N, C-alpha and C positions, 0 to 999 in steps of 0.2 A: 503494500500499500505505500509506501514512504517512496520506495524507490518511483514509483509511479509519479506519484505529487510532483518531485524530484523532478523527474524526465518532463513536467508538462512545463514546469514551470520554466525550466531551461528552453525548452522547445518557443517558450512565447517569449523568452528575452531575445533569444537569437533572430526570432521573426521581426521582431523589432530593432533590432541591430538594422536589418536588412534596409531599412528606410531611412538611413543615419546623410543627412544635410549636412550641404558646405555650407558655411553662414558667413562667407564675402571677406575672412580673414587677409588685412593689407598686407600680409608673408605670404600667401597665396596668388597668383595671376589666372585668370580664366586663359582659355587657350587664344580667345580673340582679341585679348590684350596683349600676348607675346608679339614684338615685332612689330607696335605700331607706336606712333606718336603718343603721348599725350601729356597734358600742360602739369606746374606746378605754380602754386603761386605760396606765397609766405604770409602767414598768419600768425597771430597770440591768441594761446588758449586762454579765454575767460570764463567757463566753467564747466565743470564734467559733472557726471551722474552717472551713477550705475544704473543699467535698466535689464529686462529681460529680453534676449530674443526670442519669439518663438515663431517659427515655420511651418503653415497649415502641414497638418500630412494628409496621407491617403485618404480623403474624407469617403472611399467609396467603402471602406469597413473591410475590404481583401484579407487585408493581415488578422482582423481578428475572427475573421469567419474561417479564413483557412485553418487557425488554431484553434477556434474550436471544432471543427469538425475531427480534426485530428484527436482534439483532447476526448471527443466523444467516441471516437472511434476507439482510441486506447482503454478508456474505462471501462470503456463494454467488454472489451476484451479479457483484462485483467482484474476487474472487481465484480464480487457478486456474483449470482447464480441467478437462474431464472428471468424471475421478474425484477430482483435487485439488480441485475445486469440495467437492465434500462434506464433505474433511476442512477447509478451510477454514471453512465454514459453522460443524460442529462445533468447534472452536479459537475461532473469532469468539465464538459466541453462549455458549461457558462464562468465557470472557476476562471478555466483556459484561457477563453473570450475577455474576460475582465482583464485578468492581469496582462494578456499582450495588448490593450486599449490602455492601460496607463503607462507600460513601457515605451508605446510609441511613442505617446506624450511626452512622456518626462525626457525622452529622448531628440525632440523638436525644439527643445528648450535650451537655451547657453544662454550665458552672463554677455553683457555689453554695455557698451558707453554712449551716453549723448555728449557730445562735445560742440558748443559753445568754443565760436573762435571768431576775431576781429582781424577783417583785412585793413592793408594798410590805408584804403581809400576810406577806413572808419563802418563799413558793412560789416553787419554781422549775418554768421552763416550758424546752423547748427547740420552736425552730421552724428550720424547714427555707425558704430559699427563696430564689431566683435571686440572684448577688452584683452584683448593680448600685446600691446602696448600701454606703458605707464604716462599719464599726461597730469600733470595738474596747472593751478591757473597762474598764467605768466610763462608758460613754455613758449620758446619760437619754435612753429611747426612748418611743416610743407601739408598744404592741400595737395593730393594726387588726383587729377582727374582722368579718366581713362572713357575708354566703351561699356566697362561695368560699373561707373558710377565715378563717385567723389570717396577719397579716405583720408583720412590724417594720419602723419608718419614723420618723425623725427627727422 
């Protein structure tokens, strides 16, 4: 019984990992940005605020549906006898789908920053990006514009 539950949880986690998303790190270039000219502007950090970046997952529920189906099948084959097998299938399918949905939701979130910068002409801009670089108010930074958008870097 415990082995089956562990297997179901592991399967749910792995199915959620299949939908991992690139959140646009300043250290990762998109293929369309390689060997293309971009623009750089100098700016000064005015404010930095921590945010959570959430990428909408696969709203079709395919991951949860497949996980539930496999969980139900495994539950019916390994747990219970007779009519108990149907109850085991329903319970394990429901639990597996629930776990897969929550794992997928957790993997679609990452820590980010909302960065307010002042350009030399006095204009303010707000840029949101993953928090893989540290910024403090007063830092002199570069605004890098590419085909994929704009990002702040040292």
